[in-house]
N, C-alpha and C positions, 0 to 999 in steps of 0.2 A: 372548748367546753369548760365551764366553771366548775371547780371542785371546792368543797368546804375546806376552809383554812384550819378548822379544828379537828375534824375526823377524817377528812379526805373523801367523803361521800360525794357521789355525782348526782344525788337526788336533790337538786337545787331548784328553788322557785324564785323568780325575779319579783321584787316587792317595791318597785318605784325608785325614786331618787332619795339618797340619804344626805347626811350633812356634807357640806363642801361640794355638793353636786355629784358625789359618787353614787353609782347605782347600787342599791341594796339587794342582797340575796338572803334567802332563808333556807337553811338545811332541814329537810324533813326527817333526817335520822337523829341528829343531836339537838335539833330544835333551837338553833342559834342563828342570829343575824350577823352578817359581815358584809364588807364592801371590797370589791376587787382592787380599788385604789389603795385601800389601807393594808392589804396583805403584802408582806415582804416577798420578793421574787427570789426563790431559792432554787438554784440550778445544780444538778448532780452531773459530773463530767468524768469521762474516762477516755484515754487515747491509747493507741498502740503504735509503736514505732519500729522501723526497720533497723537492722544492724549497722553499726559503723564499721567499715572495712579499712584495715591498715596493715602495713608490713612491719614485721618485727624479727629480731634475731634469735629470740628464744621464747619459752613459754612462762618464764618466771616473772616476778613483779618487776615492772619497768616503767619508765616514763615514756609515753608516746608523744613524739614531737609532731607538730602540725604537718611537717613535710612528709611524715610517714603515712598520713591518712590518704587512702586511695578513694574511698567514697564516704561522704558524711551520712549520718542518719537522716531519715525523713519520716514524716507521719504517714502511716498506712491507712488509718481510719480514726474517727472519733465518734463517740456517742454521748448524748446528753438528754436529760428529761427534767421537767419542772417537778418539784416535790409534790406528790399526790396526783400528778398529771397522768393522763391515759396514754400519751404518745411518747415514744422514744424517737428523738431526732438523731440524725447522724449522716455521715458520708464516708465513702471509701474511695481510694484512688482507682482509676481504671487500669487495665493491664498495660496500656501504653504509658500512662503516667508512672506506673510502678517501674517499668524498664528505664524510664528517664529519671527516676527518683525525684519526681516533681509533685510536690504536695500543695502548690500554691492555690489551686482551685478550692480544695477542701478547707484550707486554712482561712480563706476569705469567707467561707460560710459559717465557721464557728465564731469568728470575731464579733459579729453583732449580738450573738447570744450572751457572751460574757459582758457586753456593753449593757444589756438589759438587766443583768442579775444584781441583786443586793447582796446575796450570799452565794458563794460557790463551794460545793462540797466535792472532795475527791480523796481517794485512799492513796496516801503518799503524794498528794497533790502539790504540797509546798516544795518538795524536793524534785519531783519528776514532772507530772502532767502540766502544771501551771507554768513552771519555768521553761519547759520545752515549748509550750504554746507562745509564751512571751517572746522567746527567741525568734520563732517563725514570724510573729507579728512584726517584730523589729526588722527582720531581714527583708520582709516584703513591703516595708514602708507604711505599715498600718499604725494608727495612733494608739497611744497607751489606753488601756481600759481596765486599770487596776483599782478602781474605786470600790470594788466589792470587798466584802469581808470573806476571808478564806477559812474554811473548816477542814482540816486534814484529819480524817478519821484514824489514820495510822498513828499520828502524834497523840491524839486524844486517847486511844486505847492503851498506848504505852505508858501513859500517865497513871492509869487506874487499874489495869489488870495484867496478869502474867500467864497467858495461855501458852500451849505448846508452840504456837506460831501466831504472829499477828497478821498473817496473810489472809486476804478476804476469803479464799477457798477453804482454808483450814477452819477459820472462825465460823463460817456458814455451816460447815459440817458438824462442828462441835455443838453449836447452838440449835441446829436443826432447821434453819430457814433457807437452806439451799447450798449450791456449790457451783463452781465455774464449769463451763464446758471444757471437755478434754482437748488440749492442744499440745503439740510436740514441736521441737526445734525445726523440724522439716517444714512445718506449716509456714513459719516465718520465711524460710528460704524459698518456698514455692510462691509466696506473695511477692517477694522481691524479684522473682523471675517472671512475674506477670500472669500467673495462673489464675484464670477467672474463678474457678471453684474455690481455690484457697483464699482469694480475696473476699468472696462472699462468706466463707466460713469465719474469717477473721472479723468481719463486720458483725456477724451474729454473736460471736464470742464477746465482742466489745459491748453490744447491746445487753447481753446477759449480765455483764459486770455492773452495768448501771443499775439494774434491778436489785442485784445483791447489795450494791452500795447503799441504795435507799433503805433496804431492810436493816442493814447494819447501822446506819446513821440513827434510825428511829429506835433501835434496840439500845444503842450506846448513849443516846442523848441525855437521859436522866442521870447517867453516871459521870458525865463530863465534869471536870473541875470548873471550867469556864465555858461560856457560850454567849454569843451575841444576844443582847436584850431585844426581843422582837416586839415587846408590848408597845413601844412608841409608834410603831407602824399602824396599829389599829385603834389604840385608845382614843385618838382624836376623832374617830368616827363612831364611837360607842357612847351610850348613855349608861354609865355604871352607877349602881346604887352606892350609898356610903359604906356599906359592909362588903362591897365587891372589889376584887382586884383581878389582874390578868396574869396568868402564868407567863413568865418571860421567855419560855422555850417553846411551848406548844400553843399558846394563845387561848387556852381554856379559861373561861370565866370562873373565878374562885370566890367562895363566900367565907366569911369568918369561921363558919362551922367546920371547915376542913382543917383549921389550925388548932393546935393544942392550947389549952387555957393557961399553961404554965408560962410565965414571963421569965426570960433569962437576961442576965446582965452581960453586956459586952465589956471588953477591956477599957473602952473609952467611956464607959458609964451609961451607954444608951441601952434601951430596952427593946426587945422584939418578941414576936410570937413565932413559933416554929411549926412546920407542918409539911405536907407533901401534896403535890398536884394530884387530884383524883383521876385525871386523864392520862398523863404520861409518867407519873410517879416521881417527878423531880422534887428533891428536898428543897424547901423554900423557907424564907423568913421575911417577916414584915417588920420594919423598923417603926418605932413610935417616938 
């Protein structure tokens, strides 16, 4: 199902072919045209992994040698959804796969999704989720698919805010857009033991995290110091008036009226108008 790339609405009408042969769509809620070919493919991802088991001589800080590892970690489940999409995709290991610590089947299923994505969003993704997935892809002989641009919402939030915790659960509660499902350490142990109910609960927990991640990304987006410029994905399919431009973050069509009349001078001597996007609130400037 096609959703509006501006407001996420599902009230879409097909309006024939657009420029470049792309099919044109019309959103009945925000009354804008767009094409599926022009919209960037933005994927939200979350994974859950099992414990790494190893032998040690004490509980203090220590270096764990590879020969001390009894069982390596493996992926219990993954969840993903396209930004503004209606469906959460995902997979979880079977009880038999959990006992064998075999995640090959579910890893093969998430690989093509990352292949299709232009941008991948994950909370702590650069350090955890994406690196973990890349290792499994490499281990199972799958080709690299790192052409996408990564947005790590944990990194982005640490750059601009100082909440009590940067965890997704804490931030969701503080800002009022939701919270994680309740899980305890025993749930992970039960999953590793092949408990079907625990595995189903873990998959539901992972799905919930993706919904929270989407809300947090949209909440944080206008505050980010840097963000990939999405305008080139759609501007080639649009007929913009001379006084119109595209918000580089939410793709809303902007008019000169939303920008202040005051011209400011840059250090390099250039001039620009400043203002904010009327849809997502991102602070913008147009150079002249």
